[in-house]
VEXVEX-709222 format. One record per residue (C-alpha): x, y, z; residue in one letter. Coordinates in steps of 0.05 Angstrom, whole numbers, plus 5000, padded with zeros to 4 digits. Layout:
# VEXVEX-709222
XYZA;...
# end
This chain:
# VEXVEX-709222
624548268562M;627148398491P;622748478431N;623047988372F;620748098301Q;619947468258R;617547348187P;610247488173D;610147508097G;614147368033S;616747947992V;620847557942S;621646797935D;627146757882G;628346017868N;627445817941W;622645277962T;617745117989S;612745677989T;610146048027P;617246118052L;615746558114W;611246028146E;617045528151K;621746018186I;617446428234D;617746008297D;620146308362A;624145668372I;626345448302P;623744788279N;629744458248D;625343928215T;622144478174E;626344938131S;626845288064V;632445198014Q;635445547955S;636245257886E;641944747876N;648645077865D;645545767875P;648046377839S;645646977879N;638946637893D;635247157936I;629247077981M;626247658021E;621247638079V;617648188117S;617948218193L;612448328244T;610949038267D;614349388326L;613850068359T;620450438358D;623950218422P;627250898428A;634050598439I;640050508393S;643349898423T;641849158423G;639349098352H;641148378330I;639548008265V;639547238273R;638946688222I;639345938232R;642145588170M;646745058141E;649744818075K;646244228044G;649743777994Q;649243117954S;653242707905G;660642637897G;666543067881G;669843637917Q;665143947970P;661944587949G;662845267983T;656345647996V;656346358022N;650446748051A;649447498049I;644247718100V;641348418094D;636548818137L;632249298097Y;627049828115Q;622749788054G;627649857997T;632950208040T;638849788063L;639949868137I;645449348151A;648848758117T;653348178135N;656747618095T;657446918124F;662646558083S;663045808073A;657045608113V;658244918142A;654044288145N;649444248206G;644344758228L;647345328269A;645246018290T;648946608260F;648047338280S;650648048272F;649248678313T;647549348284L;651749948301S;648150518337S;648450918273G;645150358234E;639850288288A;638451028287D;637250988212N;631150568225I;625151038224T;619650528214D;620249858249Y;613849638215D;617349648147A;623249198163L;625148608119R;630648088118V;633847888051R;638147248043V;642747177982D;645446467972A;651546387927D;656045787912K;663145997900S;667045337892A;666744567891G;663944027846A;659043717894R;651743937889T;650544447945S;645144917969W;643245358029L;637845158080E;634645648130V;630145428189S;629246088226G;630046848222I;628947378276E;630748098292F;631848258366E;631248948397T;631449148470P;625149278509S;623250008497G;624050488555A;617650808582F;617151478546V;611651968563V;610352638530E;605253178541Q;600953278479V;594153608479G;590654038533W;584454448543R;581554888598W;574454838624F;569755138675E;569054718737D;563554198733G;562053468720T;561053058657G;560753498595S;564454138614L;564154848587T;570655008552A;574455658564L;577955598497A;579255098440A;584054518450E;591354728455N;589155468459T;591055928517K;584856228548P;584456898584T;580656848650L;574257248643P;574657708702G;576657528773A;583357488805E;580256938847N;576056668790Y;574456048829G;575755328807V;577555158735I;579754508704R;584854298653V;584853648614R;591753398594I;593652858544E;599752438561L;602451978506E;606951368516E;611651288457T;616750778482G;612350168477G;612650038552V;607150118603A;608150448671D;603450368729T;601650708795N;606251308789K;605151978824I;603152538776V;604153268797K;603553938762I;607154598769Q;605855298744Y;610555868727S;608856598719G;615656788691D;616656328631A;619455758672G;624656128713T;620855998777T;616055418785N;611155268841A;608754568858D;601154608861M;599853888880S;600753918955L;595854378990D;598954269058D;599954989079G;606855049047S;603855368986N;599855909020D;602456448974D;601356078909F;597256388854H;593955718841M;593355058879V;589854398868I;582554498887A;576754088911D;572454178849G;565753908828A;568153198815D;571052688864T;578552638873A;581151958850G;575151768809N;576151568737T;574352098685I;567351958662S;567852278594S;574152418554R;574153118523L;580653138483L;580952938411A;586152378411N;585952058479T;584451308486T;584951208561E;581451548619S;585651768678G;583352068744K;580552718772Y;586053068811H;582453498862E;585253528933T;590853038936Q;596852738901V;594552158859L;597751598819V;596451438746E;597850858700S;599450918626L;599050338576L;604550208525A;603250668466N;597150938502G;594251648503N;591851808573L;587252388591E;587852668662I;584053228696D;586653748745F;582154228783A;585554888802F;583455428850W;585456088817T;587256378884R;590557038864C;592157028790V;595857648768V;592358038713P;595358068643D;600357518661R;601756878622D;602356248663Y;605755618638Q;604754918667F;608854288667R;607053578688V;611453108728F;610952348723W;614351958779D;618452568797G;621052708726A;618653288683E;614453058624V;617053378560P;612453708510V;611953288447K;614953588385S;609453958348G;605354048412S;605254658458S;606154758533A;599854848575I;598355588583Q;593456048617L;592956808619R;590457218677G;584657678662S;585858378637T;584758978682H;579059198639A;575158548647T;575958498723R;568858718737Q;563258398776Y;556258548798T;559358678866N;566358918852G;572159098808V;579558958820L;585859268794N;592959308819S;595959968839I;600260198781T;607160348808G;605859998875I;605659288848D;612459028868G;614559678901E;621759548922S;622659528997G;615259609013A;613859339082E;608858759084P;605259029145D;603859739120V;596359649122Y;596159269187G;590559389236F;584959719198G;583260229253H;589960569241G;588460979178R;593260929119K;589461379071G;583961879061F;579662249010Y;580763009008D;574463178969G;577963118902A;583162578907R;584161898941W;590861808978W;594561209004T;600761199049F;605560629064Y;612260509096V;618360379052D;622559919096S;628760049055S;629660739086S;626561229135T;621161419086L;613661429081V;611361349009S;604761608984Y;600561658920K;593961938899S;588761908843T;583162368823A;578861818794S;576661118811L;574560988740T;580461238698S;587661458703G;592961178749G;597161318810W;603761498779G;610361518815T;610561518891A;612562138930S;616262058996T;616862409063R;622862259107S;622362159182F;627462069237T;629161369259N;623360969231I;623960269203S;619859679181A;613859519224N;613960199259D;606860439270A;603860969224M;597361349226N;594561879179V;589162399191V;586062909144F;582063529160K;579764109118E;579564759158I;577465419128G;578565159057G;585564909071T;586764159067K;591263889121Y;594463199126V;598062969188L;602762369189L;604762049254F;609961499258V;613061169319G;619860869327D;621960289371S;622760729433S;617861219465T;618761729409Q;613761909355G;614462399298Y;609362869266F;609463179197R;603863649176R;602663799103G;597764209062T;594763928998I;594064288932S;591663838877G;596363238874S;601863578914V;603063568989I;607364129016T;610263909082W;612264339141D;619764429142S;620164209214T;618963509238E;615663499307R;617863009359T;612762709406Y;614562359471T;609661869500N;607862139569P;607561439598H;613861129570D;610560609525S;613360469457E;609360859407V;610460349353N;606259819390D;600559829342G;598260469308P;597761059356P;590761299374G;590061919331L;584262369310C;581863079300V;575663249340D;569863679319D;573364289345G;579464149300D;583863959359F;588863389350L;588562809399W;593762269412V;592561679457G;595461019480G;597160549536K;602860579586G;607660039605D;607759609668T;610760169710A;604860629698S;599060169680N;595860779648E;591060909592I;591861619568W;589662129516A;592662819503Q;589563409465R;593463929427S;593564629456T;591664939390N;587664709330T;590864339271L;591164969228D;595265339281N;602765389273A;603665089343T;598764519332Y;604164049358H;604164279430T;599863879477F;596163999542N;597263539601T;595362829585A;588862559614K;590261869643S;587461339687A;590760749722S;588260069704E;590859459740S;589458989684G;594059339635L;600558979620T;606959129585T;605659439518A;606158939461G;605358939386S;597858819392Y;596659319449D;592859829409Q;588760449421C;583760809377E;580661489387L;573661669360I;571962409359P;565462559396L;565063319399A;569763899409S;574863689462S;571663009471E;573862319446V;572161599458L;578361179475V;577860449454V;583760009470Y;585959289473Y;590658939521D;594258309500E;595158099572G;587958089596N;584957979526T;579558509538N;577059049491L;575359669533R;573060379524A;573061039562R;570361729546K;575562269554C;574363019556T;579163589561E;575363879620S;573563239657G;579262779642G;578962029631M;572361699647G;570761019677S;572660399638P;567659949604V;569559249582T;566259169514I;567158429504N;562657959544T;567357359538S;574257269568T;577857329502H;576857879451A;581157819389H;587358269390S;586158639325H;579758389295D;575658989314W;572759579277G;569460229298L;564660699263A;560761309284R;554061429252D;552862029207V;548162359256G;553362319311G;548861939359N;552361269365E;559060909357V;558860189333Y;564259689354C;564759019319L;569858559349Y;572457849343G;571257399402D;575456769405V;574256229457V;577455539450A;579255699378N;571955839361T;570856519329Y;564756959336N;563657679316T;559758109365L;556758809362L;556459319417H;553660029410V;555860649448Y;550461179459N;554161839457I;549162279494S;548061749548G;555361539552D;553160819556S;554560159520W;549459619501A;549658979462A;547059019391G;544658469345T;550558019331N;552057879258P;552657169235S;559657179206I;562356519180D;569456629200K;573856069227S;580656269254I;584756169316D;587256709362N;593756809325T;590756969257A;592357649227N;585757849196D;581458469198G;574658759210I;573059429177I;566759799198A;563760449171H;557160819172W;554261009105G;550361599080D;544661109070D;544361059146D;547060349147L;552960049183L;557259649135R;562259139160V;567858819120F;571458199142Y;575857639115T;574456899111I;580056419128T;581355849079G;583255139093T;590755269091S;590755879136N;589556339078R;583456779072D;579956669006T;574657209007T;572857889034I;565557949052R;560958499076Y;554058589104K;549659169126D;546259339192Y;540459829198D;542660119265G;541060139338G;541759579388T;536059159359G;537459249285G;537458739229T;543358489188W;542958379113S;545457759078G;552757669060T;555757968997T;562357678973D;567958068941I;570357458902P;576657738870A;581557738927V;585657288970E;587657579036V;591257149085G;595157109150N;599857699147G;595858069094D;592058699113Q;585859119104L;585059869113N;580260389089Q;579561079059V;572861439062V;569162049039D;561862259042G;559761818984A;565061298974N;569260829016A;575660528991V;578559899023I;586059829016L;588359119011I;595458879020E;597858208995R;604757908992G;611558029020G;618257689007T;615256989016N;610457078957E;611556558904V;613056898837I;611357578869E;617457798907S;614958448935N;608758758965I;602458808923V;597259338942L;590359258912E;583559578916Y;576359358906Y;570459758881V;563759488904V;557559758871E;550759668903T;547659938839A;550759958769A;557959718766P;563460218754V;566660138686T;574160148676G;579860198663P;580960188738F;586560538774P;590460138822P;589159908892G;582360058924F;575559798943L;570160318933R;563360308966L;557660778959P;554061099019H;560061129065T;562061639116S;566861559174V;568962159215R;576462189228M;
# end
């Protein structure tokens, strides 16, 4: 429906009658029995009336001036000629004009249409006026001009919405705690996963047209708008997003109870866990509320947000600013329980393989007494990359060094062991390819440099299983002998372990005695989750713990160089242990080995504890922890266990979120034995680890470092792997700046 502006006041009467003029000519349907008229035989007799107000219709077409008029006359003689000049003014500025010559007897409607240029010259529709100039140009008969109606028609304005003000708040209800002033970009005060925050947004309608029940969404960008992620649908498709719509403290769909922005006049809804519709009145200023879960916000990064109304991006109003948020700085990422930083030089490492930290019992790092080291596969070539740092409280990791191997590729298994013998620090890398081959490289450490043996040693699995099927079982026992272990394929159905002939410091460390093996009918063809872990018990003795994807059991055997492979013990008491949710730790005194494992039955997850008594060569159930973990048997999560110098077992595990993403790493302590007591749960709140993301650990006598991998090529905004670390303090927090990539824990010792 078009808009009409009609007279609402007299600006100038001239010699026209009868006053007030505007009241006689303001009807929507002109009353031809009521009119105004100029003086007789007018000579430029001008009247001017103001028009009713109108919001700019934001369109340049369809602007029409109409006037209903006629020539009046009396007496005799030659008929007179009366002309009418009709002008449209904005205040005192002429917008458009038209001359109607020789107006005839009998009321008729006359009109003229503004050009788009003339319409565009109107900047204030509230200041419009119509001026009528009556002028007799010929004839003897008495004549005048009569007018019974005036109007100015414009099209209905299009719905025009713009984003105006915005402000960030802590999650809550009612009166919220602001993170910054209105239209001011806040910096998150600490966590990568800071939790739920809220943003209030002002949307202004400027076209004079209402719009109702339209879907409103929001997107974020971490690269100045080049890549945008739709946060509004938490349906599992946005698992890798840095932020998503969250179920905050208010109720999704409820009307905002208290407007918090300066200029809003309407209350919209709380957007919490679903896509919602909003309505915006003509010329209204609507305030809406979005709750965001800051799932994995990158530090020191600016995020920009844009709103969509009914599928179309809402532009930012001139003079206003786009909604912005900044991730916390490295220096402020500190908690009572932890500190996060990214690994300098590993963030976005080109070609880094997303599974490099898979399966926490396959070590990917160590502490050499002076430096922390991390190793990872570069899938772009046959390289293992590694970095180190001398401090968890200052400095950085620098540029990665590399070590080449024969015929390795993405997802090939890797394991790392460290041993100091006679003052020399040795590191041994083992990688497996997609056949039965494995490859050793031994290096010696001096400061931050590893000098590798010139010769790569080839290892052939004695039972023809693919050595890349999970990390190989690898350890150095108390006598400094190297052990390798694993599972055979269907043809052999063997579990085996093999000790080196000489100690790790010997030039011929890479030769092996005859493998100790045992046939086991339940073993099946080796698969990607068929893993084996070796725990050193004494000189020439190891505990072999292994999983079989086929029979879903977690089993253990003691193996000695003199006595061979011992009898099998099935650790799990159910029919389905989880394929890689298990962790092992030997206590400091060397008396017991603790095995925590995931038990999945009918998609219900439990975590169980079993304890191996080394001297008695026997297993017994321990006190099971209450771990609030809900996953199915395909989830790719981890359990990390270690025994601390404080004589406590500490277990780390991940918590799966509602969209198959883990939102938190947690840990709790156990005071030992089979009847011990578990502590309460402590969260590490600054991480998101999810399906396909990994945990691993590095330990020394006083600190433990948890390596955390996030990302991969499917990461929104982040296109490459991100390795991170956490430092957890049970006493005073460590102060930064933090070097990249680790989780540090006091009181930790695991023998490798």
